[in-house]
C-alpha angles and dihedrals in degrees: 000000000000091000093050092049090048094050090049090049091051091049090051093049092047092049092049093054124111114267144147128209132192136178112217142172107221114203123211115296092358132126135213127200126210119189135198132175110234120198123214122334129320147095125309130192140202127201124197118191124182108190095191098043114176102167096291124155130219130183121221128196129180116212128194127219092283092049091253114149110246098170138007135180141174111226123205102160133083092252132019134173122195132181132210135182118241115200102191143018118277146093114307122195132210109203114199118196129189109209094173128091095241128078115248130211112212148157117225126191128186121186153144113266090208090221097165091056091051095064098089096048088044090055089047089053091049092051092048093049091049090051091051091051093048093048091047090051091049091052094045095043094072093036112114130180117222114233119211115254109260095210099057111116 
């Protein structure tokens, strides 16, 4: 029961986190920026989804408030999720570039994972899992399998 409550709690925390999402059509050799204001210190994420994926490639850079690159990745899959650490409050930017000659339809999401708020429900899930393991061990410890008698004719 503790594990289920912890999983629901984590889902709720994740859904309540700050995020922005856009559907874009990125033409050949163009870029698109998506910005979000992050508070404090934590872990951010970006998700790139290309519904009509045909082997295209996009390049994603995460820029901090001073336009310094803190993360970059070349994506060649239909869906990709990446994470990055942010150290201070400010506006962070995800810059998506299309280096191919085809235009690409995509959905991009940038958000705060809320990792510091997920610690209590994570501990609750861990305690629930340990309790399941211990109770399973206790039930199996006294379980015996009857062997057929070898001398029966």
